[in-house]
Every structure is written in C-alpha cells, then in structure tokens.
C-alpha positions as CSV (number, residue, x, y, z in Angstrom):
1,M,16.6,2.7,0.5
2,Y,16.7,4.3,-3.0
3,D,15.8,1.0,-4.6
4,L,12.5,1.1,-2.6
5,I,11.9,4.8,-3.5
6,S,12.4,3.9,-7.2
7,F,10.1,0.8,-6.9
8,V,7.3,2.8,-5.4
9,A,7.8,5.9,-7.7
10,R,7.5,3.8,-10.8
11,G,3.9,2.9,-10.0
12,K,1.1,5.4,-9.7
13,I,-1.1,2.9,-7.9
14,R,1.7,2.0,-5.5
15,I,2.0,5.7,-4.6
16,K,-1.7,6.1,-4.1
17,V,-1.9,2.9,-2.0
18,L,0.9,4.1,0.3
19,S,-0.5,7.6,0.5
20,N,-3.9,6.4,1.6
21,L,-3.1,3.6,4.1
22,N,-2.5,5.7,7.2
23,D,-5.6,4.3,8.6
24,P,-6.2,0.5,8.2
25,L,-8.3,-0.3,5.2
26,T,-9.4,-3.4,3.2
27,P,-8.5,-3.6,-0.4
28,T,-12.1,-3.0,-1.4
29,K,-12.4,0.2,0.7
30,L,-9.0,1.4,-0.5
31,S,-9.9,0.8,-4.1
32,E,-13.1,2.8,-3.7
33,K,-11.0,5.6,-2.1
34,I,-8.4,5.8,-4.8
35,K,-10.9,5.0,-7.6
36,T,-9.3,2.0,-9.1
37,H,-10.3,-1.7,-9.6
38,R,-10.0,-3.9,-6.5
39,S,-7.7,-6.4,-8.3
40,T,-5.3,-3.6,-9.3
41,T,-5.3,-2.4,-5.7
42,S,-4.7,-5.9,-4.3
43,R,-1.8,-6.5,-6.6
44,A,-0.2,-3.2,-5.5
45,I,-0.8,-4.1,-1.9
46,L,0.9,-7.5,-2.3
47,A,3.9,-6.0,-4.1
48,L,4.3,-3.4,-1.3
49,E,3.8,-6.1,1.4
50,E,6.7,-8.1,-0.1
51,K,8.9,-5.1,0.3
52,S,7.7,-4.5,3.9
53,L,6.1,-1.2,3.1
54,V,2.6,-2.4,3.9
55,K,1.5,-5.0,6.4
56,C,-1.7,-7.0,7.0
57,I,-3.0,-6.5,10.5
58,T,-5.6,-9.2,10.2
59,P,-3.6,-12.1,8.6
60,D,-5.9,-14.9,9.9
61,E,-8.9,-13.6,8.0
62,N,-9.7,-15.2,4.7
63,M,-11.7,-12.2,3.5
64,G,-11.9,-8.5,4.5
65,R,-8.2,-8.3,5.6
66,F,-7.1,-4.9,6.8
67,Y,-3.8,-3.4,5.7
68,Q,-1.8,-0.4,6.9
69,I,1.4,1.3,6.0
70,T,4.6,0.4,7.9
71,P,7.1,2.9,9.3
72,L,9.4,2.1,6.4
73,G,6.5,2.8,4.0
74,K,5.9,6.1,5.6
75,K,9.5,7.0,5.3
76,I,9.5,6.1,1.6
77,I,6.3,8.0,0.7
78,K,7.7,11.0,2.6
79,E,10.8,10.9,0.4
80,I,8.8,10.6,-2.8
81,K,6.5,13.6,-1.9
82,K,9.4,15.9,-1.2
C-alpha cells in the first residue's frame, strides 16, 4: 500500500484528481474544477486508473467518459491527508 501512497503523493495533480473525484466527473469538468489543462488531467486519470485508484464508470463511451475514485483510492487519499 505504501507504494501507492508514494506514487500518488509524488504528483500534485494526482492528489487533486483523487481529492475531487468523489462525485463522477468527466476529465473536462474535473480539469475545470482543479484548474489545470485537460490533457494533464487525463494523463493523471489514466495513471491512477492503471493502479486501480480511479475507475471509468462509462467505458463504452468514446467521449465524455465519467470517472470516479475507487474504495482503494479513497483509502490512499485519506492516508496522504493525515
């Protein structure tokens, strides 16, 4: 688990993404919320998804996919914010 904590903690954008995905959002809406470029947000989402910290809840959509934090992601972000 500490490898995941370290992975997330090393990236400011990854921390912002996990902290703001309690409600499902698209990368565009999330990037507006955390005030960063959409491509930066999308890269962070994909990296977090590979680690099972974020999941796509509309995988069949080509555009406008919604993502949300997983229970493991919630656990990791809680540990980081201690």
